[in-house]
N, C-alpha and C positions, 0 to 999 in steps of 0.2 A: 640468585635472585630470580624471581619469576618475571616473565615479560608482562608489561602492563597491558591489560585488556583495552581494546579500542573504546573510545568514548561513545556512549550511546545517546547522544543528544540529537535532537531534530531541529537544527537551526534554520534560519532563513535561507541559507545556501542549499538546504536540502528540500526546499518546497517549490512546487510548481505554482505560479501565481497568475501568469498571463493566460488569457482565454485562448490565444492562438496556440499555445503549447498544448492545452487540453484538446483543441480541435485537431491539431497535427497528430497527436497520439491516437485519437479516435479514427482518423482517416488512414494513417500510414502504419500504425502499430499493430500489435497482435492483441487478441481479445480472448479472455478465458473467464468462465463463470463457475462458481462453486458455492453452494450453500447460501450464505447471507451476503455475498459480495461478488462483484464483477471487477475484473482487472483489465486495464488497457496498458500495454507497456511497449517500450522500444529500447533496445540496447543503446547505451550511450558511452562507448569505449573512450571517447575523447574527454569525458568528464572525470574528475577525481572521485566524486561521490554520487550516490544515487539521489534522485529527487522524487518527491511524492506530492501528488495532488489528491484531494478527497472531495467526493460529491455525495450529498445527501439531499434528495429532492423533497419538496413539500408534501409529497404523497406519503412520506413516512409518518408525519404527524406534526405537532407543534414544535417550536424552536428547541424546547428542552430535549425532545426525543431526537431531533436531527443533530443537535450538538453532542449528545451522548454517543450517537452512532459514529460521528466524525472523530471523537476522542478515542473510541475503541479502535478504529482503523489506524489512526496515527500511532497509538501505543503499540499495536501489534507490529507495525512496520518498524518502529523505533527499536524494538527488542531484537528484530531479526535482520536489520539492514546490513549487518556485517557478514551475514551468511550467504549473501547473494554471490553468484559466480562472477558477475561483472557489474559495473555501474549501469543502472537503468533509469529511465524516466518512467514513472509508474503512476497511473491514476486508478484509485480504488473508488468504486461506486457502491454505496450501501443499498441493498435490496430491502424490501419491506419485512423480510423474515429476520432482520437484525434487531428489530424492536423486541426487547425482552431477553435477548441473548446475553449470556455471560461472556466475559472476556475469554475464557478458556475455549468456548465454542467458536468464537470469531477467530481465535488463534489457530484452532484446528483447521478451519476452512481456509485460512490464509496460507498456512504451510502446505496443505494438500494442493492448493492451487499452484503454489510455487514449484512443488515437486512435479506436478503434471506438466508444467511449462518448462521444466528442466532448468530452473533458475537458481536452485539451491546447490550449495557445495555439498559434495559427498562427505559424510562424517563417519 
């Protein structure tokens, strides 16, 4: 029998929601930018799972554009959350260049950012 792959859900337990958590990551965490996104993160070894927060400012455009950008960032994290070296608290900020990007381009930027930050497991 094959081992069951880990669930790839992004539940409430996996989301950063409090503004103080966003502020703490911005002040105390690491920052890396690549392509269409910026990441602020801090290792959270005391947590069982990684948590994600997403920011898309009004400079991106109307609500439809901002919501698409946030959906893309959440989807990319959801797909690769189990490839992280350790649980992290992560805030992804959409840059204006994400407008019109395909999911594959956002995924490339996200994975490149994680590799540069040495947060991905070696495969």
